[in-house]
N, C-alpha and C positions, 0 to 999 in steps of 0.2 A: 682736560690740560693743565688746568692748575695745581690739581694733585701731583701729577707729575712732575712739574716743576716742583714743589714743596717736597717731593719724596726725593727729588735727586739731591736738591742741598741738604737733606737732612744726612743722607748717605754720606756727601762728602764732608759734611762736619764731623761725622763719625769716623770718617777713614784720618781725617788731618789729625784728632785729638788722638787717635788710635800711634799714629806714627810721630806723635808731637809737635806738629808743625804747628805754628801760632801766626797770626796775621799782626802786623805792626802798621799803624795810620791808615787805617781803611783800605788795606789790602796791597797798599802800594810796595810791599815787599814781604814773601813769605821767609821765615826764618825757622830753620830745624832747631830744638833744644838739644842740647847733649846732656850729659850725667853731670849730674851739679854734686860738687865737690864738700858742699856743707852739709848734705843729707848723707853722703857716704860716712863722713865724720861722725854724725849723730847714730848711724847705724851702728859703727863700730863702737862706740860710747856706750848704746843700750846693750849690746852684746857683751861686751865686759861687765858692765852692772848687773846682767843676769846671772852671769857665773859665779859673782862676787855673792848676789842674793841665794844663789842655789847652794853654796857652800855655808853660807850663815844658816841656812834652814837645815842641813844635814848637820851642823854643829849644836843647833839647838836639841835636834830631836836625837841624837845618840846619848849612849851610856856615858857614866862619868869617867871611866877609864879611857874611853874611845875619845874623848872629849878633850882630856889632855894631851892625848897623841896628836890629836889635829891642831890643835895651839902648837905644841913643837915643831909640826912640820911647817904650820904657816910663818914661825919665828924662823926657822931654818931658810926660808924661801927668801925673806926680806934681809 
């Protein structure tokens, strides 16, 4: 009987975690978390930084003439 109660409680906590439901103040109220705007902003910033790093890696590994063309493209873009 005790094992069944523990199993039910464990399954319930996993389901709550999956759907983003948290308890406040000892179960007084259940609140569903929405998307975090700060996390979305950080994801976009990381994506932009990864793109910049990819460009820099490509510039560092290209030959001399290709490097000059890439610099010219970047200057024109800004």
